[in-house]
NUDO-759782 format. One record per residue (C-alpha): residue in one letter; residue number from 0; x, y, z. Coordinates in Angstrom, 3 decimals, padded with zeros to 6 digits. Layout:
N
R residu num        u        v        w
R      A NUM        X        Y        Z
...
END
This chain:
306
R residu num        u        v        w
R      M   0 -007.364 -017.426 -000.897
R      G   1 -011.158 -017.462 -000.888
R      N   2 -011.420 -021.276 -001.159
R      I   3 -009.122 -022.005  001.766
R      K   4 -010.762 -023.978  004.566
R      T   5 -010.428 -022.867  008.163
R      H   6 -009.076 -025.386  010.649
R      R   7 -009.398 -024.748  014.380
R      I   8 -006.842 -026.278  016.726
R      K   9 -007.808 -026.240  020.393
R      T  10 -004.777 -027.729  022.139
R      I  11 -001.021 -027.826  021.687
R      S  12 -001.135 -031.634  021.576
R      E  13 -003.613 -031.411  018.697
R      F  14 -001.245 -029.095  016.840
R      H  15  001.566 -031.614  017.280
R      R  16 -000.631 -034.418  015.934
R      F  17 -001.740 -032.315  012.982
R      R  18  001.877 -031.591  012.066
R      N  19  003.015 -035.181  012.721
R      L  20  005.292 -034.096  015.556
R      P  21  006.142 -036.045  018.730
R      K  22  003.962 -035.372  021.770
R      P  23  004.835 -032.103  023.542
R      G  24  006.928 -032.403  026.697
R      H  25  004.476 -030.099  028.508
R      P  26  000.704 -029.943  027.804
R      L  27  000.496 -026.131  027.955
R      I  28  003.697 -024.985  026.243
R      S  29  005.867 -026.245  023.413
R      V  30  008.919 -025.134  021.450
R      I  31  008.971 -026.520  017.895
R      D  32  011.883 -026.448  015.458
R      Y  33  010.513 -025.329  012.088
R      A  34  012.869 -027.758  010.362
R      D  35  010.867 -030.606  011.955
R      I  36  007.569 -029.506  010.405
R      K  37  006.684 -031.575  007.352
R      H  38  004.685 -029.842  004.654
R      T  39  001.947 -031.529  002.671
R      A  40 -000.542 -030.177  000.164
R      E  41 -003.371 -030.836  002.625
R      N  42 -002.078 -029.119  005.747
R      N  43 -000.733 -026.098  003.878
R      S  44 -003.942 -025.133  002.096
R      L  45 -005.721 -024.103  005.277
R      S  46 -006.536 -021.064  007.342
R      W  47 -005.721 -021.661  010.980
R      I  48 -007.450 -020.567  014.157
R      L  49 -005.438 -021.472  017.237
R      D  50 -006.883 -021.420  020.763
R      F  51 -003.463 -020.509  022.178
R      Y  52 -000.681 -017.953  021.785
R      S  53  001.915 -018.338  019.055
R      I  54  005.316 -016.634  018.919
R      S  55  007.369 -017.360  015.848
R      L  56  010.880 -016.649  014.645
R      K  57  011.404 -018.081  011.202
R      R  58  013.077 -017.904  007.847
R      T  59  011.200 -019.382  004.931
R      S  60  011.132 -019.448  001.167
R      N  61  008.423 -020.097 -001.423
R      A  62  005.600 -019.366  000.986
R      K  63  003.104 -016.554  001.435
R      F  64  001.561 -015.661  004.760
R      K  65 -001.806 -014.056  005.232
R      Y  66 -002.778 -012.633  008.595
R      G  67 -005.838 -010.394  008.851
R      H  68 -006.068 -008.525  005.538
R      Q  69 -002.362 -008.535  004.706
R      E  70 -000.459 -010.952  002.475
R      C  71  003.337 -010.981  002.581
R      D  72  006.378 -012.775  001.237
R      F  73  009.255 -013.198  003.666
R      D  74  012.575 -014.634  002.578
R      E  75  014.498 -013.113  005.471
R      G  76  014.086 -013.843  009.155
R      F  77  011.147 -012.298  010.933
R      M  78  009.300 -012.647  014.197
R      F  79  005.607 -012.253  014.786
R      F  80  003.053 -012.843  017.508
R      M  81 -000.493 -014.173  017.472
R      S  82 -003.211 -014.221  020.127
R      P  83 -005.819 -016.977  020.443
R      Q  84 -008.650 -016.840  017.869
R      Q  85 -006.701 -014.940  015.208
R      V  86 -006.843 -016.307  011.669
R      F  87 -003.611 -017.152  009.875
R      S  88 -003.087 -018.704  006.432
R      V  89 -000.093 -020.225  004.680
R      I  90  000.087 -020.689  000.919
R      I  91  002.845 -023.006 -000.302
R      D  92  004.367 -023.061 -003.764
R      K  93  003.456 -026.624 -004.811
R      H  94  006.422 -026.909 -007.145
R      H  95  008.995 -025.688 -004.622
R      P  96  008.320 -026.822 -001.023
R      P  97  009.489 -024.207  001.476
R      I  98  012.788 -024.330  003.292
R      N  99  012.142 -023.337  006.893
R      S 100  014.358 -022.611  009.853
R      G 101  013.698 -021.040  013.223
R      W 102  011.363 -021.866  016.063
R      L 103  007.704 -021.729  017.034
R      L 104  006.633 -021.196  020.645
R      L 105  003.075 -022.243  021.507
R      I 106  001.578 -021.213  024.861
R      H 107 -001.890 -022.152  026.059
R      P 108 -003.613 -019.385  028.099
R      D 109 -004.198 -021.870  030.925
R      L 110 -000.459 -021.699  031.667
R      F 111 -000.959 -018.092  032.804
R      W 112 -003.554 -018.869  035.474
R      S 113 -002.572 -017.437  038.859
R      T 114  000.576 -015.844  037.428
R      S 115  001.581 -012.257  036.657
R      L 116  001.024 -012.860  032.922
R      A 117 -002.672 -013.643  033.404
R      K 118 -003.277 -009.885  033.344
R      N 119 -000.025 -008.508  031.940
R      I 120 -000.151 -010.433  028.652
R      K 121 -002.718 -007.861  027.448
R      Q 122 -000.172 -005.042  027.676
R      Y 123  001.863 -006.392  024.759
R      D 124  000.254 -004.751  021.739
R      F 125  002.376 -006.671  019.245
R      F 126  000.026 -009.646  019.594
R      D 127 -002.377 -007.511  017.542
R      Y 128  000.139 -006.506  014.873
R      S 129 -000.095 -007.874  011.348
R      V 130  002.522 -010.043  009.679
R      N 131  003.645 -007.071  007.576
R      E 132  004.499 -005.368  010.889
R      A 133  006.765 -008.233  011.915
R      L 134  009.845 -007.745  014.051
R      F 135  013.119 -007.904  012.122
R      L 136  016.073 -008.797  014.313
R      S 137  019.796 -008.170  014.221
R      D 138  022.005 -011.228  014.715
R      K 139  022.719 -010.107  018.270
R      E 140  019.022 -009.682  019.060
R      E 141  018.193 -013.039  017.516
R      N 142  020.869 -014.733  019.615
R      T 143  019.408 -013.165  022.768
R      L 144  015.944 -014.539  022.025
R      N 145  017.293 -017.910  020.936
R      G 146  018.986 -018.208  024.338
R      I 147  015.670 -017.606  026.128
R      I 148  013.905 -020.152  023.917
R      E 149  016.584 -022.733  024.729
R      N 150  015.946 -022.118  028.442
R      I 151  012.186 -022.579  027.963
R      Q 152  012.719 -025.755  025.956
R      Q 153  015.060 -027.177  028.570
R      E 154  012.613 -026.421  031.388
R      C 155  009.724 -028.012  029.453
R      H 156  011.669 -031.273  029.161
R      T 157  012.757 -031.310  032.786
R      N 158  010.752 -033.257  035.361
R      I 159  007.924 -030.926  036.370
R      D 160  008.096 -029.760  039.983
R      K 161  006.682 -026.873  042.028
R      F 162  009.234 -024.445  040.579
R      S 163  008.733 -025.301  036.913
R      K 164  005.763 -023.065  036.169
R      Q 165  007.234 -019.877  037.651
R      I 166  010.584 -020.448  035.961
R      I 167  008.849 -020.885  032.581
R      I 168  006.705 -017.786  033.177
R      T 169  009.821 -015.768  034.017
R      H 170  011.473 -016.858  030.769
R      I 171  008.333 -015.906  028.783
R      E 172  008.256 -012.492  030.465
R      N 173  011.905 -011.983  029.496
R      L 174  011.110 -012.964  025.912
R      L 175  008.228 -010.481  025.737
R      S 176  010.223 -007.674  027.377
R      Y 177  013.100 -008.087  024.928
R      S 178  010.619 -008.226  022.043
R      E 179  009.062 -004.966  023.211
R      R 180  012.526 -003.368  023.404
R      F 181  013.438 -004.591  019.905
R      Y 182  010.149 -003.328  018.449
R      N 183  010.819  000.068  019.965
R      R 184  014.255  000.018  018.337
R      Q 185  012.666 -000.912  015.004
R      F 186  010.290  002.070  015.149
R      I 187  013.342  004.310  015.332
R      T 188  015.775  002.547  012.981
R      R 189  013.388  001.907  010.092
R      E 190  013.386  005.646  009.563
R      K 191  012.413  005.832  005.895
R      V 192  009.421  003.488  006.142
R      N 193  008.135  005.011  009.361
R      H 194  008.466  008.610  008.210
R      Q 195  006.582  007.707  005.057
R      I 196  003.748  006.539  007.325
R      L 197  003.878  009.900  009.126
R      E 198  003.729  011.760  005.815
R      H 199  000.790  009.664  004.642
R      L 200 -000.967  010.239  007.969
R      E 201 -000.593  014.002  007.613
R      K 202 -001.959  013.964  004.060
R      L 203 -004.805  011.599  004.987
R      L 204 -005.972  013.831  007.843
R      T 205 -005.540  017.038  005.810
R      D 206 -007.629  015.616  002.959
R      Y 207 -010.247  014.310  005.372
R      F 208 -010.723  017.656  007.123
R      E 209 -010.709  019.580  003.819
R      N 210 -013.627  017.468  002.655
R      D 211 -017.072  019.004  002.997
R      D 212 -018.452  015.568  003.856
R      L 213 -017.488  015.828  007.525
R      I 214 -021.094  016.565  008.431
R      S 215 -022.244  013.173  007.186
R      K 216 -019.062  011.172  007.861
R      G 217 -018.239  012.505  011.311
R      L 218 -014.739  012.582  012.763
R      P 219 -012.220  010.031  011.471
R      T 220 -011.732  007.076  013.795
R      V 221 -008.417  005.494  014.736
R      Q 222 -009.522  002.344  012.894
R      Y 223 -010.312  004.338  009.736
R      V 224 -006.898  005.999  009.794
R      A 225 -005.030  002.718  010.379
R      E 226 -006.887  000.903  007.599
R      N 227 -006.142  003.682  005.122
R      L 228 -002.456  003.541  006.061
R      N 229 -002.473 -000.278  005.722
R      V 230 -001.272 -000.910  009.268
R      S 231 -002.975 -002.230  012.387
R      S 232 -004.289  000.383  014.814
R      S 233 -002.099 -000.907  017.658
R      Y 234  001.060 -000.756  015.535
R      L 235  000.239  002.764  014.328
R      G 236 -000.380  003.964  017.883
R      N 237  002.904  002.551  019.159
R      L 238  004.826  003.913  016.175
R      L 239  003.412  007.413  016.647
R      R 240  004.042  007.396  020.403
R      T 241  007.672  006.426  019.808
R      L 242  008.312  008.976  017.040
R      T 243  006.114  011.893  018.149
R      G 244  005.087  011.265  021.756
R      Q 245  001.406  011.261  020.753
R      N 246 -001.005  008.488  019.837
R      T 247 -003.279  008.322  016.771
R      Q 248 -006.273  009.900  018.510
R      Q 249 -004.152  012.866  019.561
R      H 250 -002.971  013.356  015.972
R      I 251 -006.598  013.346  014.799
R      H 252 -007.494  015.909  017.459
R      N 253 -004.506  018.099  016.551
R      K 254 -005.635  018.239  012.916
R      L 255 -009.175  018.949  014.063
R      I 256 -008.062  021.858  016.261
R      E 257 -005.930  023.207  013.418
R      K 258 -009.000  023.235  011.160
R      A 259 -011.172  024.724  013.900
R      K 260 -008.698  027.576  014.445
R      E 261 -008.772  028.290  010.728
R      K 262 -012.573  028.507  010.699
R      L 263 -012.709  030.582  013.897
R      S 264 -010.182  033.119  012.606
R      T 265 -011.276  033.422  008.967
R      S 266 -015.074  033.021  008.985
R      N 267 -018.130  034.470  010.681
R      L 268 -019.637  031.066  011.376
R      S 269 -020.960  030.530  014.883
R      V 270 -019.267  028.040  017.200
R      S 271 -022.246  025.697  016.752
R      E 272 -021.975  025.911  012.965
R      I 273 -018.247  025.213  013.074
R      A 274 -018.779  022.263  015.416
R      Y 275 -021.405  020.892  013.038
R      E 276 -019.142  021.313  009.995
R      L 277 -016.344  019.497  011.807
R      G 278 -018.530  016.449  012.413
R      F 279 -019.692  017.078  016.000
R      E 280 -023.267  016.261  016.922
R      H 281 -023.076  018.460  020.035
R      P 282 -021.340  021.893  020.111
R      Q 283 -020.517  021.385  023.805
R      S 284 -018.302  018.416  022.933
R      F 285 -016.404  020.522  020.418
R      S 286 -015.961  023.412  022.850
R      K 287 -014.763  021.103  025.602
R      L 288 -012.172  019.458  023.321
R      F 289 -011.033  022.822  021.950
R      K 290 -010.439  024.224  025.432
R      S 291 -008.610  021.086  026.582
R      K 292 -006.195  021.504  023.662
R      T 293 -005.740  025.306  023.656
R      N 294 -006.696  026.460  027.186
R      L 295 -009.157  028.818  025.470
R      T 296 -012.815  028.507  024.593
R      P 297 -013.591  028.857  020.858
R      L 298 -015.001  032.348  021.495
R      E 299 -011.924  033.385  023.496
R      F 300 -009.711  032.180  020.674
R      R 301 -011.767  034.155  018.131
R      A 302 -011.672  037.276  020.315
R      S 303 -007.856  037.141  020.345
R      F 304 -007.926  037.984  016.625
R      N 305 -010.054  041.129  017.087
END
C-alpha cells in the first residue's frame, strides 16, 4: 500500500473523465452504476482524494478497500459514506478483475449552498466512519434506498428548472435520514459484535486506570480509546449512545469516578494526591467533575464512610 500514488479529483466531471464515463447530467451531482465503471491497472492502483461527497452502495469481489487505517474485504453488499478530502484506496486482484454492482452517488458541496443541508450535513456522523463500519442493509432497506437513488437520477436528467435543486436536496435528505435509521438498527441488531466492543471498552478502561502511569499519561482521550478498539471515534460514540445512553467521554468519566471512589474509601491520600494520581493537573478540576457525577465533593464522599 505504501507505493500507491494519491490522485486528487476536484470535480464530478473530472471523475467521470477519469473513469471513462459519459458527462454527468448535472455538474454538481451524479449517480453512477458501478457496472459501468471500467477497471484498469492504472486507475486501480491509486489512493483517491475527492473534493466532494461520496455515498456508495456496492457489491464487489476480488478487491480490497482501504479507508483511513483500515483495510477490508467485502464480498457482500455494503454502504459507506465519505466527506471531501478523505483518502480512499482500492487494490484490485490483477488476475481476477472485480465484479461490481450497485451505485455511487457523488455530490459537490456547492450543491448545498443556500439550502438546509449546507449546515445540516455536518450532523451525519457516518461520513466520518471507516469502511469496516459500513452499513449492511436488508433487502427491504436496500430497495428503499434504491428507490430514492432512482428519483435523484431521474431529476438529474430532467431539464433543470427553479424546482430542481430543492427536489434533489429533499431526496438527499431522505437518503441520509433513512441511512441514519438503518445505522441505528445495525447498532442494535449486530448484538454480538457490538457487545464485544463494550467488553473490550470496559477492559481497556480498567487496565488504563489500574496503571500507575496515569500521572505521566494523563486521562485517556476519546481518540485513544477509539484507536485501541479499532473503530472511529464517531462510530464508537454513536454505538455507545444507542446501547447505553452515554457517549465515550461519559464512559471514561464513569471509570474515573469508580477509581476515585476506591481511592477515597480505601486510602488516606489527600484529594490533591488522588487527583494527581488520576492524571489531573489541577485538583479543582477533579473535585468539580467528581461532584457533577456524584452530587458530593470528594471529602463529603469520604466522610460518608466514617
